[in-house]
FIVOGU-90315 format. One record per atom (N, C-alpha, C): x negated, y negated, z negated; residue in one letter. Coordinates in steps of 0.1 Angstrom, whole numbers, plus 5000, padded with zeros to 4 digits. Atoms other than C-alpha are relative to their C-alpha. Layout:
XYZa;...
# end
This chain:
499350134999m;500150005002m;499049904998m;500950194999e;498749605011e;499850024988e;500250095014r;497349434980r;500449875007r;499750124994c;499149144991c;500949894990c;499150105008v;500548834970v;499949845005v;499850094994t;502248524982t;500349894986t;500050075007i;501948214953i;501349885004i;499350114999y;504947974953y;499649874990y;500150135007v;503847614935v;501149935002v;499150095005l;506847414923l;499949854997l;500150095010s;506547064908s;500949875009s;499350084995d;508146794907d;499049815002d;501250094998s;504646584911s;499250055015s;500749954987i;502046664938i;499750144998i;500449865000g;501347014925g;498650024999g;501449944998e;497846994923e;499450094991e;499949895010t;498047174889t;500250105002t;500149874996g;499347454894g;499550075010g;500949944987e;497747494926e;498950094993e;501649995006q;494147464905q;501150134992q;499949905006v;495747764883v;500650105010v;499649894987a;497547974910a;498250065005a;501349974993r;493947974925r;499150054993r;500949955012a;492148054892a;500550144994a;499049915003a;494748304884a;499550105008a;500049904989v;494148494916v;499050075003v;501849934998s;490348524916s;499650054991s;500549925007q;490548714890q;500650155001q;499849864998f;492048984908f;499350035019f;500749964988t;490649144944t;501350055011t;498949974989p;494049134964p;499050025016p;500450034987e;493649205002e;499949855008e;499250134995r;495348865011r;500849974987r;498650105007y;497048564993y;499849905005y;499750154994e;498248255003e;500649904983e;499550085013v;499247994977v;500549865009v;499250114989r;501847744994r;500549914990r;500150105008r;502347414974r;501249935004r;498750084997f;506347244971f;499749884994f;499950075010p;505846934958p;501049905001p;498950085001y;508246654945y;501550055002y;498749905000i;511246944938i;500449894986i;499350145007t;513946664927t;501550095001t;499149974995a;516746904938a;500350154999a;499549895001k;518647234932k;499750095015k;500149954988d;518647304971d;498749985007d;501649974999q;514947254974q;499650124990q;500249875011i;514647554945i;500650125010i;499149934991v;517147764967v;498950045013v;500649984990e;515147704996e;498850075001e;500949915005v;512047834982v;499850144998v;499449865002f;513348144969f;500650105010f;499449964985e;515148225002e;498850055008e;501049994989e;511848225015e;499250124993e;501049855009a;509948434983a;500750114998a;499549895004k;512148694981k;499850105014k;500049914987n;511148855018n;498750044997n;501849985002e;507048905002e;500150034987e;500550035013k;505748994974k;499249864994k;500150145005s;505548674953s;499949974985s;499950095013v;504948434923v;500349875004v;499750114999v;506448154916v;499649904987v;500750075018i;504647914890i;500249845004i;499150124994y;506147584888y;499249914985y;500250175010t;505047194868t;501549945002t;499250084998v;508547094866v;501049994985v;499950055013v;509846924836v;501549954994v;498750075003i;513446814839i;500850154993i;498849905009e;515947074816e;500350055014e;498849944990e;518247154844e;499250045012e;500949934984l;515547244875l;499550094993l;501249925002k;513247414853k;501250184994k;498949875000n;516447674839n;500450055016n;499249954988f;517847694877f;498450085004f;501249904994i;513947824886i;500250114991i;500749855011v;513848064856v;501850105004v;499149874996e;517548194871e;500050035013e;500249954988m;516748224906m;498950114999m;501149865002g;513748434894g;500650154997g;498749905003n;516548654877n;500550055011n;499249934987k;518448694906k;499150075012k;500949894991f;515748794930f;498550074997f;500849915004n;513548984905n;498649905005n;501050034997i;510848744912i;499349914988i;500050065012p;508648634885p;499749835002p;500150114996v;508348274876v;498849984986v;500550065011v;505648104852v;500549854997v;500050155005d;506247764834d;498949974998d;501350015006l;503147634831l;500249824989l;499950095005m;504447294813m;500750024985m;499449975016t;506747414782t;499050034990t;500950005010p;504047554762p;499149914994p;500550135004a;502047254761a;500949864990a;499350065003l;504847064756l;500950014986l;499649905013d;506247304728d;499249924989d;501349985009a;503247264711a;499649844996a;499650145002l;503246884714l;500749924990l;499050035004e;506146824705e;499950034981e;499849935016r;506047034668r;498549914996r;500950135004v;502646804663v;500249845000v;499750125000l;504046474670l;501449994993l;498950055008g;507346514657g;501249965008g;499250014995y;509146404683y;500150065015y;499649954991e;510946524719e;498949945014e;501050114986p;508746434757p;501249985006p;498750094991k;510846204777k;500250095013k;499149954991r;511046494805r;500249895012r;499950044988e;510646244833e;499150035008e;500650014988s;509346324867s;499149955002s;500550094995g;506546204882g;499249914991g;500650075002i;504946034854i;498349964999i;501250004999i;501346144857i;499449905013i;500050014989r;501846034894r;499949804996r;499650135004k;502945654881k;498649944988k;501050035009l;499945664853l;498549985014l;500849984988d;497545754884d;500249865008d;499750134993e;498945454903e;499449894995e;500350135013m;498545204870m;498150035002m;501849974997y;494445354872y;499449915011y;500450064986f;494045264906f;499849865002f;499650184999k;495844934903k;498649904989k;500650085012k;493544854874k;498250015007k;501749964992v;490144964892v;500049855010v;500150084989e;491144754923e;500049864997e;500350105007a;491744464899a;498649964992a;501650055005v;488544454882v;499149995011v;500950014988e;486944514917e;500149875007e;500150154994f;488444214927f;499449874992f;500650115008a;487643984897a;498550035003a;501550054997v;483744074905v;500049955011v;499950074985k;484243994942k;500449854997k;499250144999y;485843684934y;499749914990y;500250095014d;483943584903d;499349895002d;500950135003d;482243214898d;500349995011d;499949994985g;483643144934g;499250025009g;501549954994k;481043324951k;501150005013k;499449944987d;484143394981d;501649894999d;498650085000t;486943104984t;501250085002t;498949954992r;489143325004r;500650114988r;499149915014g;489943514968g;500749934996g;498850045007i;492043254957i;501450005009i;498649974994k;494543304985k;500950124996k;499349885003k;495043634975k;500250064990k;500249945017a;494443634938a;501549964990a;498949995006d;497743684915d;499649874991d;500350155011i;495843424887i;498849945009i;501750084994v;493143154901v;499949934983v;500350045016l;491043064866l;498849835009l;500450114996v;489542694871v;499349934986v;501150075011g;486742504844g;499250015003g;501249995000v;483542424839v;499250124996v;500749915004s;480642654832s;500250074987s;499749925017r;481242884799r;500649954994r;498549975001t;484842834799t;500750144998t;499949805000s;484743224795s;500950065013s;499749974988k;486343194833k;499850175002k;500349884997t;484743534839t;500350144988t;499349875012p;485643734804p;501249995005p;498949994995l;488943614812l;500650095011l;499649894993s;489043764841s;500350145001s;499749885006m;488044074831m;501050094994m;498949935011y;490444134802y;501449985008y;498150004989l;493544024831l;499850105006l;500249874991a;492044244857a;500650144990a;499249925006h;492644514829h;501550024997h;498550025002k;496044394825k;500650055017k;499749954986h;496044514866h;500449825011h;499450164990f;496244094878f;498650005008f;501150034991k;493544014904k;499749845002k;500150165006v;492343684893v;498649975009v;502350054995a;489043484910a;500249854989a;500950095009n;487543244889n;499449905008n;500750164990v;486242844904v;499849934989v;500650085008p;483842664887p;500349865002p;499450144997l;484642334886l;498449884994l;501550105003v;480942084891v;500349895011v;500350154997p;481141704897p;499250025016p;500349994984e;478541804930e;500350095006e;499349954988v;480442054945v;501549975004v;498750034996p;483342004963p;500850104997p;498749895005v;486742144953v;500350095011v;499449924992p;487842444972p;501749925012p;498950034997e;490342344998e;501550084995e;499149895002e;492242664994e;500649994983e;499650035010l;492842544959l;501449935000l;498950115001f;495242274967f;501150085008f;498949944992q;497242504988q;500850164993q;499649905012k;497942754961k;501049964993k;498649985006d;501242824942d;498949934982d;500750065012v;500042604910v;500850044992v;499449985012r;502142804888r;498850154998r;501049874998r;499043064896r;498549964994r;501450054996i;496442824888i;500149954985i;500150055012f;494942774851f;498649944998f;501150145001g;492942514840g;499150054986g;500549995016l;490442584808l;499249894998l;501050105005i;488542324791i;499850064985i;500350015010a;486942334758a;499249894993a;500850085007n;485342134730n;498749995004n;501950024990p;481741924744p;499150114989p;501049965007f;480242054714f;499850124996f;499949845000k;481342404712k;499050035012k;500349944987l;480542434752l;498049974994l;500850105005n;476942194738n;499450174993n;500549905006e;476342514714e;499650175013e;499549884992i;477542814740i;498449985009i;500850054991r;475342634767r;498150044991r;501349985006q;472042634745q;499650174998q;500849875003e;471842984735e;500450085013e;499749944984r;472943064774r;498450015002r;501250054994l;469442904780l;498850044991l;501149965008k;467743024751k;499750175010k;500349825000s;468743434763s;499649965017s;501049994987l;467243304798l;498949955002l;501150055004g;464243214783g;499649885006g;499950114995l;464642844794l;500349884988l;499550085008n;464642514777n;501349934998n;499050075008n;467142444752n;500949825004n;499850144999n;466942054764n;500650005013n;499550014987a;468042094796a;501249935005a;499150114995n;470441864816n;501350094999n;498649925000y;473042144816y;500350034987y;499249985013a;473542164777a;500149894996a;499850135008s;473541794769s;501349975004s;498650005005i;476341674754i;500449845014i;499650094988e;476441364781e;500650065011e;499849924989r;476141604809r;501650124997r;499349975005i;478741814793i;501749934996i;498550075003n;481741554788n;500149965016n;499950014987e;480941414826e;500550145004e;499349894995e;481841774838e;501250054994e;499049975007l;484641814811l;501449885008l;499450134998e;486041464825e;500550055014e;499349944986y;485941604859y;500850085002y;499249865000s;487341914856s;501649924998s;498750045005k;490641724838k;500749915013k;499750084988k;490441504869k;500850085012k;499849944991i;490741794891i;501650094995i;498849885002m;493341984873m;501349924996m;499150084997e;495641664870e;500450015013e;498950004984k;495641664908k;500750125004k;499649874997l;496342014907l;501550074996l;498449975008k;499341984882k;499850124992k;499949885001c;498242324870c;500250004984c;500050005014v;498642434834v;498750014995v;501550015004v;495342354808v;500450094987v;500249935010i;494342564783i;498749964989i;501050095012d;492142414752d;499150174997d;500449835002v;489742804751v;499549994985v;501050045010s;487742624721s;500250094988s;500049925011n;488842834693n;500850105002n;498949854999k;490843114711k;499150105008k;500649854996a;489743474715a;500549985015a;499649964990v;489743604751v;501350044999v;498449934996e;493243784743e;500649924995e;498550135002e;494943494729e;500049885011e;500050124986t;494143284764t;500550105008t;499349934996a;495043594779a;501750024999a;498149994999g;498643594766g;500549905000g;498950154990i;499343254774i;500050005013i;500149944984v;498343344807v;501050065007v;498949914997i;500743624809i;501249954995i;498750065007e;503443454791e;500349935009e;499750104991h;503243184816h;500550055011h;499349904987m;503643424844m;500850065001m;498449885003k;506143664833k;501549814998k;498950104999r;508143304829r;500049915013r;499750024987n;507643204860n;500150105012n;499549884989f;507743514879f;500850114997f;499549875009g;509143774858g;499150105007g;500549874999e;508544114873e;499150005016e;500450034986d;507143974907d;498249884998d;501050075000m;504143834891m;498450005006m;501149974995y;501744014910y;499849965016y;499750074985c;501243874950c;499950165008c;
# end
């Protein structure tokens, strides 16, 4: 008698986990022939019926990662009807976690796919923040969910990265009296622009530390109060011209400033915060 088997993998997501388990399990045997057939995004009973109508004609096993109770029970019912072994990969793990955590699982299909999508969205946002940091490429202003403007050392980069981890694509633009303001800024929806300012003495301390870390003389013009005041006055004029929200970050943690930005975005755009 020919030793062969077909393993049907049913999943309410992409079915990758079920397929890996199926292949790992069958590798422990030496069938003359085997095949793994994956059926992703199972959301209805008629899809399950189609699988079993096919599976009943050959030596088969059904492995499934389906969490919706009704569909899970229907798979068991069909397995009994056609005398086909069915293997539930999710329920033992869910039951164990429920006992430890003390509450029931959500039993929502495709949650892991949503988590994966959010992860990749975060990675994309972080890459965006790096690419369009410190005005490197002004084309990022048009694509950004949020644009931060301000003089050097007003936490534009740390804030950009923090917001990126909240899935916002952020471009930041330094405001320097000697450098023309990018025209793209004046074409951007002002509700997406945030100006950052700080106390000049606080900036003086931060800039002196920055120069020290670079091994430079901390008496450089970059860290002088006169230069800082000049830059701040210039930046405030630009922000007034832009009519953007201005946030004093002097005594605020990055998380606190981010909270203010996100709250403004929610108020203005609701669920459409992302471009």
